[in-house]
mmCIF file of the N, C-alpha and C atoms, coordinates in Angstrom:
data_MODEL
# 
_entry.id   MODEL 
# 
loop_
_atom_site.group_PDB 
_atom_site.id 
_atom_site.type_symbol 
_atom_site.label_atom_id 
_atom_site.label_alt_id 
_atom_site.label_comp_id 
_atom_site.label_asym_id 
_atom_site.label_entity_id 
_atom_site.label_seq_id 
_atom_site.pdbx_PDB_ins_code 
_atom_site.Cartn_x 
_atom_site.Cartn_y 
_atom_site.Cartn_z 
_atom_site.occupancy 
_atom_site.B_iso_or_equiv 
_atom_site.pdbx_formal_charge 
_atom_site.auth_seq_id 
_atom_site.auth_comp_id 
_atom_site.auth_asym_id 
_atom_site.auth_atom_id 
_atom_site.pdbx_PDB_model_num 
ATOM 1   N N  . UNK A 1 1  ? 37.301  0.255   27.952  1.00 0.00 ? 1  UNK A N  1 
ATOM 2   C CA . UNK A 1 1  ? 36.664  0.075   26.729  1.00 0.00 ? 1  UNK A CA 1 
ATOM 3   C C  . UNK A 1 1  ? 35.208  -0.058  26.331  1.00 0.00 ? 1  UNK A C  1 
ATOM 4   N N  . UNK A 1 2  ? 35.221  0.091   24.797  1.00 0.00 ? 2  UNK A N  1 
ATOM 5   C CA . UNK A 1 2  ? 33.621  0.378   24.558  1.00 0.00 ? 2  UNK A CA 1 
ATOM 6   C C  . UNK A 1 2  ? 33.445  -1.078  23.953  1.00 0.00 ? 2  UNK A C  1 
ATOM 7   N N  . UNK A 1 3  ? 32.321  -1.522  23.945  1.00 0.00 ? 3  UNK A N  1 
ATOM 8   C CA . UNK A 1 3  ? 31.823  -3.192  23.195  1.00 0.00 ? 3  UNK A CA 1 
ATOM 9   C C  . UNK A 1 3  ? 31.628  -2.775  21.948  1.00 0.00 ? 3  UNK A C  1 
ATOM 10  N N  . UNK A 1 4  ? 32.157  -3.860  21.102  1.00 0.00 ? 4  UNK A N  1 
ATOM 11  C CA . UNK A 1 4  ? 32.002  -3.207  19.588  1.00 0.00 ? 4  UNK A CA 1 
ATOM 12  C C  . UNK A 1 4  ? 30.489  -3.903  19.193  1.00 0.00 ? 4  UNK A C  1 
ATOM 13  N N  . UNK A 1 5  ? 29.519  -4.449  20.164  1.00 0.00 ? 5  UNK A N  1 
ATOM 14  C CA . UNK A 1 5  ? 28.429  -4.583  19.747  1.00 0.00 ? 5  UNK A CA 1 
ATOM 15  C C  . UNK A 1 5  ? 27.234  -3.939  20.510  1.00 0.00 ? 5  UNK A C  1 
ATOM 16  N N  . UNK A 1 6  ? 26.237  -3.723  19.977  1.00 0.00 ? 6  UNK A N  1 
ATOM 17  C CA . UNK A 1 6  ? 24.744  -3.128  21.020  1.00 0.00 ? 6  UNK A CA 1 
ATOM 18  C C  . UNK A 1 6  ? 24.061  -4.264  21.763  1.00 0.00 ? 6  UNK A C  1 
ATOM 19  N N  . UNK A 1 7  ? 24.225  -3.716  22.465  1.00 0.00 ? 7  UNK A N  1 
ATOM 20  C CA . UNK A 1 7  ? 22.841  -4.735  23.666  1.00 0.00 ? 7  UNK A CA 1 
ATOM 21  C C  . UNK A 1 7  ? 21.923  -5.068  22.948  1.00 0.00 ? 7  UNK A C  1 
ATOM 22  N N  . UNK A 1 8  ? 21.220  -6.319  23.238  1.00 0.00 ? 8  UNK A N  1 
ATOM 23  C CA . UNK A 1 8  ? 19.875  -6.961  22.700  1.00 0.00 ? 8  UNK A CA 1 
ATOM 24  C C  . UNK A 1 8  ? 18.997  -6.023  23.104  1.00 0.00 ? 8  UNK A C  1 
ATOM 25  N N  . UNK A 1 9  ? 19.079  -5.224  23.816  1.00 0.00 ? 9  UNK A N  1 
ATOM 26  C CA . UNK A 1 9  ? 17.958  -4.647  24.213  1.00 0.00 ? 9  UNK A CA 1 
ATOM 27  C C  . UNK A 1 9  ? 18.140  -3.241  23.161  1.00 0.00 ? 9  UNK A C  1 
ATOM 28  N N  . UNK A 1 10 ? 19.072  -2.713  23.247  1.00 0.00 ? 10 UNK A N  1 
ATOM 29  C CA . UNK A 1 10 ? 19.290  -1.708  22.251  1.00 0.00 ? 10 UNK A CA 1 
ATOM 30  C C  . UNK A 1 10 ? 18.781  -2.168  20.832  1.00 0.00 ? 10 UNK A C  1 
ATOM 31  N N  . UNK A 1 11 ? 19.162  -3.520  20.649  1.00 0.00 ? 11 UNK A N  1 
ATOM 32  C CA . UNK A 1 11 ? 18.585  -3.914  18.919  1.00 0.00 ? 11 UNK A CA 1 
ATOM 33  C C  . UNK A 1 11 ? 17.462  -3.844  18.900  1.00 0.00 ? 11 UNK A C  1 
ATOM 34  N N  . UNK A 1 12 ? 16.876  -4.399  20.231  1.00 0.00 ? 12 UNK A N  1 
ATOM 35  C CA . UNK A 1 12 ? 15.454  -4.601  19.771  1.00 0.00 ? 12 UNK A CA 1 
ATOM 36  C C  . UNK A 1 12 ? 14.844  -3.517  19.728  1.00 0.00 ? 12 UNK A C  1 
ATOM 37  N N  . UNK A 1 13 ? 15.016  -2.305  20.463  1.00 0.00 ? 13 UNK A N  1 
ATOM 38  C CA . UNK A 1 13 ? 14.190  -1.448  20.471  1.00 0.00 ? 13 UNK A CA 1 
ATOM 39  C C  . UNK A 1 13 ? 14.541  -0.366  18.404  1.00 0.00 ? 13 UNK A C  1 
ATOM 40  N N  . UNK A 1 14 ? 15.752  -0.830  18.347  1.00 0.00 ? 14 UNK A N  1 
ATOM 41  C CA . UNK A 1 14 ? 15.802  -0.438  16.930  1.00 0.00 ? 14 UNK A CA 1 
ATOM 42  C C  . UNK A 1 14 ? 15.195  -1.275  16.140  1.00 0.00 ? 14 UNK A C  1 
ATOM 43  N N  . UNK A 1 15 ? 15.039  -2.411  16.239  1.00 0.00 ? 15 UNK A N  1 
ATOM 44  C CA . UNK A 1 15 ? 14.476  -3.004  15.056  1.00 0.00 ? 15 UNK A CA 1 
ATOM 45  C C  . UNK A 1 15 ? 13.000  -2.792  15.446  1.00 0.00 ? 15 UNK A C  1 
ATOM 46  N N  . UNK A 1 16 ? 12.406  -2.533  16.332  1.00 0.00 ? 16 UNK A N  1 
ATOM 47  C CA . UNK A 1 16 ? 11.228  -2.123  16.722  1.00 0.00 ? 16 UNK A CA 1 
ATOM 48  C C  . UNK A 1 16 ? 10.818  -0.806  15.763  1.00 0.00 ? 16 UNK A C  1 
ATOM 49  N N  . UNK A 1 17 ? 11.445  -0.064  16.304  1.00 0.00 ? 17 UNK A N  1 
ATOM 50  C CA . UNK A 1 17 ? 11.410  1.312   15.390  1.00 0.00 ? 17 UNK A CA 1 
ATOM 51  C C  . UNK A 1 17 ? 11.141  0.895   14.240  1.00 0.00 ? 17 UNK A C  1 
ATOM 52  N N  . UNK A 1 18 ? 12.415  0.506   13.382  1.00 0.00 ? 18 UNK A N  1 
ATOM 53  C CA . UNK A 1 18 ? 12.759  0.186   12.084  1.00 0.00 ? 18 UNK A CA 1 
ATOM 54  C C  . UNK A 1 18 ? 11.576  0.085   11.142  1.00 0.00 ? 18 UNK A C  1 
ATOM 55  N N  . UNK A 1 19 ? 11.086  -1.574  11.595  1.00 0.00 ? 19 UNK A N  1 
ATOM 56  C CA . UNK A 1 19 ? 9.382   -1.822  11.561  1.00 0.00 ? 19 UNK A CA 1 
ATOM 57  C C  . UNK A 1 19 ? 8.119   -1.013  11.447  1.00 0.00 ? 19 UNK A C  1 
ATOM 58  N N  . UNK A 1 20 ? 8.600   -0.222  12.527  1.00 0.00 ? 20 UNK A N  1 
ATOM 59  C CA . UNK A 1 20 ? 7.116   0.892   12.549  1.00 0.00 ? 20 UNK A CA 1 
ATOM 60  C C  . UNK A 1 20 ? 7.430   2.194   11.691  1.00 0.00 ? 20 UNK A C  1 
ATOM 61  N N  . UNK A 1 21 ? 8.722   2.509   11.566  1.00 0.00 ? 21 UNK A N  1 
ATOM 62  C CA . UNK A 1 21 ? 8.817   3.193   9.909   1.00 0.00 ? 21 UNK A CA 1 
ATOM 63  C C  . UNK A 1 21 ? 8.447   2.411   8.859   1.00 0.00 ? 21 UNK A C  1 
ATOM 64  N N  . UNK A 1 22 ? 8.955   1.363   8.777   1.00 0.00 ? 22 UNK A N  1 
ATOM 65  C CA . UNK A 1 22 ? 8.529   0.167   7.526   1.00 0.00 ? 22 UNK A CA 1 
ATOM 66  C C  . UNK A 1 22 ? 6.907   0.378   6.992   1.00 0.00 ? 22 UNK A C  1 
ATOM 67  N N  . UNK A 1 23 ? 6.289   -0.056  8.102   1.00 0.00 ? 23 UNK A N  1 
ATOM 68  C CA . UNK A 1 23 ? 4.756   -0.195  8.059   1.00 0.00 ? 23 UNK A CA 1 
ATOM 69  C C  . UNK A 1 23 ? 4.256   1.177   7.758   1.00 0.00 ? 23 UNK A C  1 
ATOM 70  N N  . UNK A 1 24 ? 4.619   2.510   8.467   1.00 0.00 ? 24 UNK A N  1 
ATOM 71  C CA . UNK A 1 24 ? 4.353   3.637   8.127   1.00 0.00 ? 24 UNK A CA 1 
ATOM 72  C C  . UNK A 1 24 ? 4.469   4.204   6.742   1.00 0.00 ? 24 UNK A C  1 
ATOM 73  N N  . UNK A 1 25 ? 5.743   3.606   6.269   1.00 0.00 ? 25 UNK A N  1 
ATOM 74  C CA . UNK A 1 25 ? 5.602   4.185   5.023   1.00 0.00 ? 25 UNK A CA 1 
ATOM 75  C C  . UNK A 1 25 ? 4.994   2.955   3.843   1.00 0.00 ? 25 UNK A C  1 
ATOM 76  N N  . UNK A 1 26 ? 4.852   1.923   3.872   1.00 0.00 ? 26 UNK A N  1 
ATOM 77  C CA . UNK A 1 26 ? 4.126   1.058   2.910   1.00 0.00 ? 26 UNK A CA 1 
ATOM 78  C C  . UNK A 1 26 ? 2.463   1.805   2.931   1.00 0.00 ? 26 UNK A C  1 
ATOM 79  N N  . UNK A 1 27 ? 1.943   1.685   4.578   1.00 0.00 ? 27 UNK A N  1 
ATOM 80  C CA . UNK A 1 27 ? 0.960   2.513   4.678   1.00 0.00 ? 27 UNK A CA 1 
ATOM 81  C C  . UNK A 1 27 ? 1.034   4.080   3.481   1.00 0.00 ? 27 UNK A C  1 
ATOM 82  N N  . UNK A 1 28 ? 1.458   4.912   3.851   1.00 0.00 ? 28 UNK A N  1 
ATOM 83  C CA . UNK A 1 28 ? 1.479   6.030   3.307   1.00 0.00 ? 28 UNK A CA 1 
ATOM 84  C C  . UNK A 1 28 ? 1.779   5.228   1.335   1.00 0.00 ? 28 UNK A C  1 
ATOM 85  N N  . UNK A 1 29 ? 2.514   4.513   0.837   1.00 0.00 ? 29 UNK A N  1 
ATOM 86  C CA . UNK A 1 29 ? 2.429   4.504   -0.702  1.00 0.00 ? 29 UNK A CA 1 
ATOM 87  C C  . UNK A 1 29 ? 0.936   4.209   -0.665  1.00 0.00 ? 29 UNK A C  1 
ATOM 88  N N  . UNK A 1 30 ? 0.481   3.092   -0.077  1.00 0.00 ? 30 UNK A N  1 
ATOM 89  C CA . UNK A 1 30 ? -0.822  2.458   -0.594  1.00 0.00 ? 30 UNK A CA 1 
ATOM 90  C C  . UNK A 1 30 ? -2.129  3.510   -0.609  1.00 0.00 ? 30 UNK A C  1 
ATOM 91  N N  . UNK A 1 31 ? -1.835  4.545   0.196   1.00 0.00 ? 31 UNK A N  1 
ATOM 92  C CA . UNK A 1 31 ? -2.778  5.442   0.405   1.00 0.00 ? 31 UNK A CA 1 
ATOM 93  C C  . UNK A 1 31 ? -2.650  6.194   -0.779  1.00 0.00 ? 31 UNK A C  1 
ATOM 94  N N  . UNK A 1 32 ? -1.084  7.199   -1.059  1.00 0.00 ? 32 UNK A N  1 
ATOM 95  C CA . UNK A 1 32 ? -0.626  7.432   -2.444  1.00 0.00 ? 32 UNK A CA 1 
ATOM 96  C C  . UNK A 1 32 ? -1.115  6.630   -3.801  1.00 0.00 ? 32 UNK A C  1 
ATOM 97  N N  . UNK A 1 33 ? -1.053  5.409   -3.786  1.00 0.00 ? 33 UNK A N  1 
ATOM 98  C CA . UNK A 1 33 ? -1.601  4.904   -4.918  1.00 0.00 ? 33 UNK A CA 1 
ATOM 99  C C  . UNK A 1 33 ? -3.305  4.417   -5.402  1.00 0.00 ? 33 UNK A C  1 
ATOM 100 N N  . UNK A 1 34 ? -3.814  4.727   -4.136  1.00 0.00 ? 34 UNK A N  1 
ATOM 101 C CA . UNK A 1 34 ? -5.267  4.560   -4.196  1.00 0.00 ? 34 UNK A CA 1 
ATOM 102 C C  . UNK A 1 34 ? -6.052  5.650   -4.937  1.00 0.00 ? 34 UNK A C  1 
ATOM 103 N N  . UNK A 1 35 ? -6.362  5.475   -6.056  1.00 0.00 ? 35 UNK A N  1 
ATOM 104 C CA . UNK A 1 35 ? -7.749  6.333   -6.594  1.00 0.00 ? 35 UNK A CA 1 
ATOM 105 C C  . UNK A 1 35 ? -8.210  6.973   -5.784  1.00 0.00 ? 35 UNK A C  1 
ATOM 106 N N  . UNK A 1 36 ? -8.880  8.178   -5.931  1.00 0.00 ? 36 UNK A N  1 
ATOM 107 C CA . UNK A 1 36 ? -9.665  8.923   -5.556  1.00 0.00 ? 36 UNK A CA 1 
ATOM 108 C C  . UNK A 1 36 ? -10.849 8.307   -5.777  1.00 0.00 ? 36 UNK A C  1 
ATOM 109 N N  . UNK A 1 37 ? -12.067 8.973   -5.271  1.00 0.00 ? 37 UNK A N  1 
ATOM 110 C CA . UNK A 1 37 ? -13.322 8.627   -5.585  1.00 0.00 ? 37 UNK A CA 1 
ATOM 111 C C  . UNK A 1 37 ? -14.099 8.648   -6.975  1.00 0.00 ? 37 UNK A C  1 
ATOM 112 N N  . UNK A 1 38 ? -13.261 10.258  -7.088  1.00 0.00 ? 38 UNK A N  1 
ATOM 113 C CA . UNK A 1 38 ? -13.684 10.495  -8.817  1.00 0.00 ? 38 UNK A CA 1 
ATOM 114 C C  . UNK A 1 38 ? -13.438 9.674   -9.781  1.00 0.00 ? 38 UNK A C  1 
ATOM 115 N N  . UNK A 1 39 ? -12.048 9.619   -9.533  1.00 0.00 ? 39 UNK A N  1 
ATOM 116 C CA . UNK A 1 39 ? -11.341 8.255   -10.543 1.00 0.00 ? 39 UNK A CA 1 
ATOM 117 C C  . UNK A 1 39 ? -11.809 6.835   -10.655 1.00 0.00 ? 39 UNK A C  1 
ATOM 118 N N  . UNK A 1 40 ? -12.551 6.573   -9.406  1.00 0.00 ? 40 UNK A N  1 
ATOM 119 C CA . UNK A 1 40 ? -13.312 5.438   -9.236  1.00 0.00 ? 40 UNK A CA 1 
ATOM 120 C C  . UNK A 1 40 ? -14.225 5.348   -10.212 1.00 0.00 ? 40 UNK A C  1 
ATOM 121 N N  . UNK A 1 41 ? -15.059 6.512   -10.111 1.00 0.00 ? 41 UNK A N  1 
ATOM 122 C CA . UNK A 1 41 ? -16.052 6.415   -10.579 1.00 0.00 ? 41 UNK A CA 1 
ATOM 123 C C  . UNK A 1 41 ? -16.112 6.212   -12.202 1.00 0.00 ? 41 UNK A C  1 
ATOM 124 N N  . UNK A 1 42 ? -15.297 7.136   -12.686 1.00 0.00 ? 42 UNK A N  1 
ATOM 125 C CA . UNK A 1 42 ? -15.022 7.360   -14.188 1.00 0.00 ? 42 UNK A CA 1 
ATOM 126 C C  . UNK A 1 42 ? -14.495 6.146   -14.514 1.00 0.00 ? 42 UNK A C  1 
ATOM 127 N N  . UNK A 1 43 ? -13.577 5.159   -13.929 1.00 0.00 ? 43 UNK A N  1 
ATOM 128 C CA . UNK A 1 43 ? -13.229 4.164   -14.225 1.00 0.00 ? 43 UNK A CA 1 
ATOM 129 C C  . UNK A 1 43 ? -14.317 3.089   -14.289 1.00 0.00 ? 43 UNK A C  1 
ATOM 130 N N  . UNK A 1 44 ? -15.068 3.192   -13.323 1.00 0.00 ? 44 UNK A N  1 
ATOM 131 C CA . UNK A 1 44 ? -15.761 1.939   -12.789 1.00 0.00 ? 44 UNK A CA 1 
ATOM 132 C C  . UNK A 1 44 ? -16.970 2.494   -14.333 1.00 0.00 ? 44 UNK A C  1 
ATOM 133 N N  . UNK A 1 45 ? -17.394 3.517   -14.745 1.00 0.00 ? 45 UNK A N  1 
ATOM 134 C CA . UNK A 1 45 ? -18.185 3.853   -15.410 1.00 0.00 ? 45 UNK A CA 1 
ATOM 135 C C  . UNK A 1 45 ? -18.122 3.252   -17.134 1.00 0.00 ? 45 UNK A C  1 
ATOM 136 N N  . UNK A 1 46 ? -16.848 3.852   -17.103 1.00 0.00 ? 46 UNK A N  1 
ATOM 137 C CA . UNK A 1 46 ? -16.682 3.101   -18.462 1.00 0.00 ? 46 UNK A CA 1 
ATOM 138 C C  . UNK A 1 46 ? -16.097 1.882   -18.574 1.00 0.00 ? 46 UNK A C  1 
ATOM 139 N N  . UNK A 1 47 ? -15.288 1.102   -17.398 1.00 0.00 ? 47 UNK A N  1 
ATOM 140 C CA . UNK A 1 47 ? -15.186 -0.379  -17.480 1.00 0.00 ? 47 UNK A CA 1 
ATOM 141 C C  . UNK A 1 47 ? -16.849 -1.447  -17.802 1.00 0.00 ? 47 UNK A C  1 
ATOM 142 N N  . UNK A 1 48 ? -17.322 -0.448  -16.827 1.00 0.00 ? 48 UNK A N  1 
ATOM 143 C CA . UNK A 1 48 ? -19.204 -1.067  -16.788 1.00 0.00 ? 48 UNK A CA 1 
ATOM 144 C C  . UNK A 1 48 ? -19.559 -1.469  -18.204 1.00 0.00 ? 48 UNK A C  1 
ATOM 145 N N  . UNK A 1 49 ? -19.259 -0.322  -18.833 1.00 0.00 ? 49 UNK A N  1 
ATOM 146 C CA . UNK A 1 49 ? -20.203 0.068   -20.189 1.00 0.00 ? 49 UNK A CA 1 
ATOM 147 C C  . UNK A 1 49 ? -19.173 -1.078  -21.014 1.00 0.00 ? 49 UNK A C  1 
ATOM 148 N N  . UNK A 1 50 ? -17.886 -1.186  -20.490 1.00 0.00 ? 50 UNK A N  1 
ATOM 149 C CA . UNK A 1 50 ? -17.041 -1.956  -21.730 1.00 0.00 ? 50 UNK A CA 1 
ATOM 150 C C  . UNK A 1 50 ? -17.836 -3.519  -21.032 1.00 0.00 ? 50 UNK A C  1 
ATOM 151 N N  . UNK A 1 51 ? -17.845 -3.551  -20.156 1.00 0.00 ? 51 UNK A N  1 
ATOM 152 C CA . UNK A 1 51 ? -18.233 -5.135  -19.767 1.00 0.00 ? 51 UNK A CA 1 
ATOM 153 C C  . UNK A 1 51 ? -19.652 -5.278  -19.912 1.00 0.00 ? 51 UNK A C  1 
ATOM 154 N N  . UNK A 1 52 ? -20.351 -4.525  -19.887 1.00 0.00 ? 52 UNK A N  1 
ATOM 155 C CA . UNK A 1 52 ? -21.778 -4.860  -20.375 1.00 0.00 ? 52 UNK A CA 1 
ATOM 156 C C  . UNK A 1 52 ? -21.886 -4.815  -22.072 1.00 0.00 ? 52 UNK A C  1 
ATOM 157 N N  . UNK A 1 53 ? -21.093 -4.284  -22.970 1.00 0.00 ? 53 UNK A N  1 
ATOM 158 C CA . UNK A 1 53 ? -21.016 -4.518  -24.034 1.00 0.00 ? 53 UNK A CA 1 
ATOM 159 C C  . UNK A 1 53 ? -20.291 -5.323  -24.416 1.00 0.00 ? 53 UNK A C  1 
ATOM 160 N N  . UNK A 1 54 ? -19.346 -6.042  -24.238 1.00 0.00 ? 54 UNK A N  1 
ATOM 161 C CA . UNK A 1 54 ? -18.721 -7.298  -24.197 1.00 0.00 ? 54 UNK A CA 1 
ATOM 162 C C  . UNK A 1 54 ? -19.817 -8.598  -23.809 1.00 0.00 ? 54 UNK A C  1 
ATOM 163 N N  . UNK A 1 55 ? -20.430 -8.557  -22.721 1.00 0.00 ? 55 UNK A N  1 
ATOM 164 C CA . UNK A 1 55 ? -21.569 -9.461  -22.525 1.00 0.00 ? 55 UNK A CA 1 
ATOM 165 C C  . UNK A 1 55 ? -22.497 -9.360  -23.675 1.00 0.00 ? 55 UNK A C  1 
ATOM 166 N N  . UNK A 1 56 ? -22.995 -8.264  -23.840 1.00 0.00 ? 56 UNK A N  1 
ATOM 167 C CA . UNK A 1 56 ? -23.842 -8.196  -25.147 1.00 0.00 ? 56 UNK A CA 1 
ATOM 168 C C  . UNK A 1 56 ? -23.723 -8.813  -26.510 1.00 0.00 ? 56 UNK A C  1 
ATOM 169 N N  . UNK A 1 57 ? -22.043 -8.442  -26.635 1.00 0.00 ? 57 UNK A N  1 
ATOM 170 C CA . UNK A 1 57 ? -21.670 -9.148  -27.896 1.00 0.00 ? 57 UNK A CA 1 
ATOM 171 C C  . UNK A 1 57 ? -21.403 -10.569 -27.522 1.00 0.00 ? 57 UNK A C  1 
ATOM 172 N N  . UNK A 1 58 ? -21.275 -10.874 -26.774 1.00 0.00 ? 58 UNK A N  1 
ATOM 173 C CA . UNK A 1 58 ? -20.934 -12.715 -26.527 1.00 0.00 ? 58 UNK A CA 1 
ATOM 174 C C  . UNK A 1 58 ? -21.662 -13.453 -26.407 1.00 0.00 ? 58 UNK A C  1 
ATOM 175 N N  . UNK A 1 59 ? -23.314 -12.735 -26.267 1.00 0.00 ? 59 UNK A N  1 
ATOM 176 C CA . UNK A 1 59 ? -24.202 -13.455 -25.572 1.00 0.00 ? 59 UNK A CA 1 
ATOM 177 C C  . UNK A 1 59 ? -25.055 -14.183 -27.304 1.00 0.00 ? 59 UNK A C  1 
# 
């Protein structure tokens, strides 16, 4: 008769593989959401101008 439950060893292997896949998916999401260098330069330039003009106005 077949056991209704998997062995602890099989469960731990499955859990390890699941965690590996989960971390890989999270890493891909982070990389996909990270802006590229060009967007960073454009954002940094406009935000820097806003910050500097705001500081000058508030000074």
